[in-house]
C-alpha positions as CSV (number, residue, x, y, z in Angstrom):
1,M,0.0,0.0,0.0
2,P,2.7,2.6,0.8
3,G,4.3,1.8,-2.5
4,N,1.1,2.6,-4.3
5,L,0.7,5.8,-2.4
6,E,4.2,6.8,-3.4
7,L,3.5,6.0,-7.0
8,H,0.3,8.1,-7.0
9,C,2.3,11.1,-5.5
10,V,4.9,10.8,-8.2
11,L,2.2,10.8,-10.9
12,F,0.4,13.7,-9.3
13,V,3.6,15.8,-9.3
14,F,4.4,14.8,-12.9
15,L,0.9,15.9,-14.0
16,L,1.3,19.2,-12.2
17,S,4.5,19.9,-14.0
18,L,2.7,19.4,-17.3
19,T,-0.2,21.7,-16.5
20,P,1.3,25.0,-17.7
21,R,2.3,23.3,-21.0
22,L,-1.2,21.8,-21.5
23,V,-2.8,25.2,-20.8
24,E,-0.5,26.8,-23.5
25,I,-1.4,24.1,-26.0
26,L,-5.1,24.5,-25.4
27,M,-5.0,28.3,-25.5
28,L,-4.4,28.7,-29.3
29,K,-7.2,27.5,-31.5
30,Y,-7.4,27.6,-35.3
31,K,-9.8,26.9,-38.1
32,I,-8.6,26.4,-41.7
33,V,-10.9,27.8,-44.4
34,P,-9.7,26.9,-47.9
35,V,-10.6,29.8,-50.2
36,T,-10.5,30.6,-54.0
37,P,-10.1,28.1,-56.8
38,Y,-6.5,27.7,-55.6
39,Q,-7.8,26.2,-52.3
40,Q,-5.6,28.5,-50.3
41,N,-5.6,27.7,-46.6
42,C,-6.8,30.9,-45.0
43,S,-6.7,30.4,-41.2
44,V,-8.8,31.9,-38.4
45,V,-6.7,31.7,-35.2
46,W,-7.7,32.7,-31.8
47,C,-6.9,32.7,-28.1
48,E,-9.3,30.4,-26.4
49,Q,-9.3,32.3,-23.2
50,T,-10.0,35.8,-24.6
51,K,-11.7,34.9,-27.9
52,E,-9.4,37.5,-29.6
53,A,-8.8,36.4,-33.2
54,A,-6.8,37.0,-36.3
55,V,-7.3,36.0,-39.9
56,I,-4.2,34.7,-41.7
57,D,-4.0,35.1,-45.5
58,P,-7.5,36.0,-46.5
59,G,-7.2,35.3,-50.2
60,G,-10.9,35.7,-51.0
61,E,-14.4,34.4,-50.3
62,I,-14.6,36.9,-47.5
63,E,-18.3,36.0,-46.8
64,R,-17.2,32.5,-45.8
65,I,-14.5,33.8,-43.5
66,I,-16.8,36.2,-41.8
67,A,-19.4,33.4,-41.4
68,E,-16.8,31.3,-39.6
69,V,-15.8,34.2,-37.3
70,K,-19.4,34.8,-36.4
71,A,-20.1,31.1,-35.8
72,L,-17.2,30.8,-33.5
73,Q,-18.2,34.1,-31.7
74,L,-14.8,35.6,-32.1
75,T,-13.5,39.2,-32.1
76,V,-11.0,39.7,-34.9
77,T,-8.4,42.3,-34.1
78,K,-5.9,41.9,-36.9
79,I,-5.2,40.5,-40.4
80,L,-1.9,38.7,-40.8
81,L,-0.2,38.2,-44.2
82,T,2.6,35.7,-44.9
83,H,3.4,37.0,-48.4
84,G,2.1,39.1,-51.2
85,H,0.7,36.6,-53.7
86,M,-2.9,37.3,-54.8
87,D,-4.3,33.9,-53.7
88,H,-3.2,34.9,-50.1
89,V,-4.0,38.6,-50.0
90,G,-6.9,39.0,-52.6
91,G,-9.6,39.6,-49.9
92,T,-7.5,41.7,-47.5
93,S,-8.9,45.1,-48.4
94,Q,-12.5,43.9,-48.3
95,L,-12.0,42.2,-45.0
96,K,-10.2,45.2,-43.5
97,A,-13.0,47.5,-44.6
98,L,-15.6,45.2,-43.0
99,L,-13.8,44.7,-39.7
100,D,-11.9,47.9,-39.4
101,V,-8.7,46.2,-38.2
102,P,-5.0,46.6,-39.1
103,V,-3.2,44.6,-41.7
104,I,0.1,43.2,-40.5
105,G,2.8,41.7,-42.7
106,P,4.5,40.5,-44.7
107,H,8.1,41.7,-44.8
108,K,8.6,44.9,-46.8
109,E,10.5,43.0,-49.5
110,D,7.1,41.9,-50.8
111,L,6.0,45.5,-51.5
112,F,6.4,45.0,-55.2
113,W,4.0,42.1,-55.2
114,L,1.3,44.1,-53.3
115,A,1.8,47.0,-55.7
116,A,1.2,44.7,-58.7
117,L,-2.1,43.1,-57.6
118,D,-3.8,44.2,-60.8
119,Q,-1.3,42.3,-62.9
120,Q,-1.5,39.3,-60.5
121,A,-5.3,39.3,-60.8
122,Q,-5.0,39.1,-64.6
123,M,-2.4,36.4,-64.4
124,M,-4.3,34.3,-61.9
125,N,-7.8,35.0,-63.3
126,F,-9.0,36.8,-60.1
127,A,-11.4,39.7,-60.0
128,P,-9.5,43.0,-60.0
129,V,-8.5,44.4,-56.5
130,Q,-6.8,47.6,-55.4
131,S,-3.2,47.5,-54.4
132,F,-2.5,48.3,-50.8
133,E,0.2,48.5,-48.2
134,P,-0.1,46.9,-44.7
135,D,-0.4,49.0,-41.6
136,Q,2.7,47.3,-40.3
137,W,5.5,45.4,-42.0
138,L,7.1,42.5,-40.2
139,N,10.8,41.7,-39.6
140,D,12.6,38.6,-38.5
141,G,12.4,38.3,-34.7
142,D,9.2,40.4,-34.3
143,T,6.5,39.1,-32.0
144,L,2.7,39.5,-32.3
145,S,0.3,39.1,-29.3
146,L,-3.1,37.6,-29.8
147,G,-4.9,37.5,-26.4
148,Q,-2.5,35.4,-24.3
149,C,-0.9,33.8,-27.3
150,V,2.3,35.1,-28.9
151,F,3.4,34.5,-32.5
152,E,7.1,34.7,-33.4
153,V,8.0,36.0,-36.9
154,L,10.6,34.3,-39.0
155,H,11.6,35.9,-42.3
156,C,11.9,33.0,-44.7
157,P,12.6,34.3,-48.3
158,G,12.8,32.3,-51.4
159,H,9.2,31.7,-52.6
160,T,8.9,35.5,-52.3
161,P,11.6,37.8,-50.9
162,G,9.3,39.1,-48.1
163,H,7.7,35.8,-47.0
164,V,7.3,35.3,-43.3
165,V,6.3,32.3,-41.1
166,L,4.3,32.8,-38.0
167,F,5.2,30.4,-35.1
168,E,3.2,30.0,-31.9
169,R,5.7,28.3,-29.5
170,G,3.1,27.3,-26.8
171,A,1.0,25.3,-29.3
172,Q,4.1,24.2,-31.3
173,L,2.2,25.3,-34.4
174,A,3.5,27.2,-37.5
175,F,1.7,29.0,-40.3
176,V,4.2,28.7,-43.1
177,G,2.3,30.1,-46.2
178,D,4.0,28.8,-49.3
179,V,7.4,28.1,-47.8
180,L,6.8,24.4,-47.1
181,F,4.2,21.8,-48.0
182,K,3.6,18.2,-47.2
183,G,6.0,16.5,-49.6
184,S,7.1,19.7,-51.4
185,I,8.3,23.3,-51.1
186,G,7.2,26.6,-52.6
187,R,7.8,27.5,-56.2
188,T,10.7,29.8,-56.9
189,D,10.2,30.5,-60.6
190,F,8.4,33.9,-59.8
191,P,10.2,37.3,-60.0
192,R,12.8,37.4,-57.2
193,G,12.3,33.8,-56.3
194,D,15.4,32.0,-55.1
195,H,15.5,28.2,-54.7
196,A,18.7,28.1,-52.7
197,M,17.5,30.8,-50.3
198,L,14.2,29.0,-49.8
199,V,15.9,25.7,-48.9
200,N,18.3,27.5,-46.6
201,A,15.4,29.3,-44.8
202,I,13.6,26.0,-44.2
203,K,16.7,24.2,-42.9
204,T,18.1,27.1,-40.8
205,K,14.9,28.7,-39.6
206,L,12.2,26.0,-39.4
207,W,14.0,22.7,-38.7
208,P,15.6,24.1,-35.4
209,L,12.1,24.7,-34.0
210,G,11.8,20.9,-33.6
211,D,10.4,17.8,-35.3
212,Q,7.2,17.9,-33.2
213,V,6.1,21.3,-34.7
214,R,2.9,21.0,-36.8
215,F,2.4,23.4,-39.6
216,V,-0.4,24.8,-41.7
217,P,0.8,25.2,-45.3
218,G,-0.7,27.6,-47.8
219,H,-2.3,24.7,-49.7
220,G,-3.0,21.1,-49.0
221,P,-2.8,19.0,-45.8
222,M,-0.9,19.8,-42.6
223,S,2.3,17.9,-41.6
224,T,5.1,18.2,-39.1
225,F,8.6,19.5,-39.5
226,G,9.9,16.0,-38.5
227,E,7.9,14.3,-41.2
228,E,9.2,16.6,-43.8
229,R,12.7,16.4,-42.6
230,L,12.6,12.7,-43.0
231,H,10.6,12.4,-46.2
232,N,10.4,15.6,-48.2
233,P,12.4,15.1,-51.4
234,Y,13.4,18.8,-51.6
235,V,14.5,19.4,-48.0
236,G,14.6,16.0,-46.3
237,N,17.7,14.5,-44.9
238,Y,18.6,13.2,-48.3
239,G,17.4,16.3,-50.1
């Protein structure tokens, strides 16, 4: 009997040590809303405790995004952009006008993409939208608060020169835009794309965050950095 009591005490102490980590994991919630014919993974993210939310990469179909926000009873306080391609930013101005919230990101090196939204619309068969500049550019090492959650900003150029990744350490979750996909990486045949720079960003900025980190890509299913490090033919251990 004393042995069992001792075991129970050890387990209780162990569970107590995990409690802060479990609270952190449960605090950040997200809902992926694929939008546009490109099925771009727009994400609604929020702090579970405060219900403060952000919309990451509103590429279009703003009515669907707004419907999700209302259904979840959230208060959106910001729009976050990973990069300047039309399928990721096409609905930004409309959403900003509806919600009256600031647009944050990407890095200023993507200004030329945002200034050319009319040409992008023609190239990608989107309805015309006005060019815009965000209220705040992002730099490597910046942090963004969302309720009690904190996103770390990693500048990961290559797909575009101003691409950023948003990482929430407590949840071990990253929103990587078009930097990395399950089994692939972002295209680099666009103006100012750079394959070597993209691969370097993935290996030096993302891999050190840990194999356990899950990520939401700009298109397609989620994966983990560990899975891609092992099996991705472009940036895996043998890539």
